Steps between C-alpha positions, in 0.01 A plus 500: 500500500435815298160363399265762361777752448674622187848355530730438206840335495776639283876479467777745413738440209802559725535125558564462126689819414649754738484863388763608754746227393428433131736202484258309725257353250643703217426219255139451616249665270181686587306226319655223710438695817127559451444154349643341812293730721192367321615138531556547874145624549531876558257766378710813538847644467700807581698666222865443414732678259452234231124560486352694203480872575175556308229443763242369253749258343604380843141461615414293194798267525444443871130431442590224254677330791223562752701773672438861604723779626487503878738784579805686379799626697559876500820654636447834675769751589306733726809590702740568213283623212229764481145396572398595146764271347362216707140575411572524126659153499232363731216619278652321199508174696141549617387563141673179394346296782150635441518386138600150609212484745713494814382694804816477711831682473779391733742776591838509674715793606838458332676812625819382672399137441775240521290208377652521153862548610696180451773565757318693777419293812122502532501469880751778559455790261127572487404867491283635783276803438495804727181680607511748213537219248216305660269799463595546133468128434156458657365813335616374161344160560164656583507714187595213269244269657228758444602537136484122451157462657325815385628506142540132421306296755826330597604421857858582591667238721837567658757220486724494809829353382843396625764765445256791463384780728189303596620159608427452871177478698578837658541659158176345380331649809634847420377474144157368590452751783602788277284420197133501408343153499285599202803546279790301645470126546748229588648236276569232760807292423560213743851429377644847542373536856624153594836577336566804719387318813168674555180342632317478168190358666472799733543742209231324299256494792556869564447615142292229336215742429740712293657210310410521129753257355691202638836355399547141610873459552685251719856510632780257572630607845835328456566720197384813684751417774774466240407838351545656845822321586663556162384865468323422175278727295133444424581385146775266617249347739256442216770313309571285805131412542369729773149481358283211397134428431230452766528168679871458428630709790396603851232770456168409668264538205219310670471779754537766230212350304284479813558866584418610145192279488364619834549862392306446177798565274420509130759528227817333384721251677812517290798267520820702472822316569811603309745215458764387256294311240789264430495388864126525556319399182219756464221266389578248773493767771193669352313169515626436852375837621163462327442157654596630844259797476217276389564257783551768767256773395246293311526705180 
């Protein structure tokens, strides 16, 4: 599988240290994190808050561990801040990524997001955009995506995410239908779609030609059920173990890999599974995920 195509396998630092909940992995250093990524057999990483903020320094340190920058998260506020404020911050991130050699920026709309609220039930309080907001949102996405591609040669990929204004399959449809495929791509995340009960296979099949980045994330359905029943927040669910690495939950990655392969996908497959590192030892789970991907996808 994936023979003859440019596929690389990376992992996010969120399994080691959690930027949203700093006490999770607070004692784990940047050096330990990237050293264990190298030991586990990965070639790329996304960027966490403990990473050096000088792009050339970061690029050099990662290179010494056989790693490259795959992507970086960018929080947009197209609904609650001016477009120019968003673009100014976006350009700075694109400049940073270009210097590191990355060609992907992953974006998420954080206006009215509840993903970072510790006590807000994730299945009950999600904000839903109206038609005017959808128009503003999609227009802003198109403009930012054009800036990324035309000025920096970077592809913007939108990360649908639990607790945000683009979470469901219907919301993904509205975004994809309302944006220009040249400038707005999809960051496909198996775990988030499975979490909210959507048919992640159907979403992938529908938009695979616009997928520019892939997060490999698995879920534990018994924990998802507890999150619903106990009215828990997204962050509380993470602490309880909602997410895990590929092959440790119920997501059908074999079918995901087949769809991507048949569509000629090229780019990163990136393990991203936030857990409590005291309960789920990062190196152990990183190795487990890497072995599963090699066995299942042949890479």
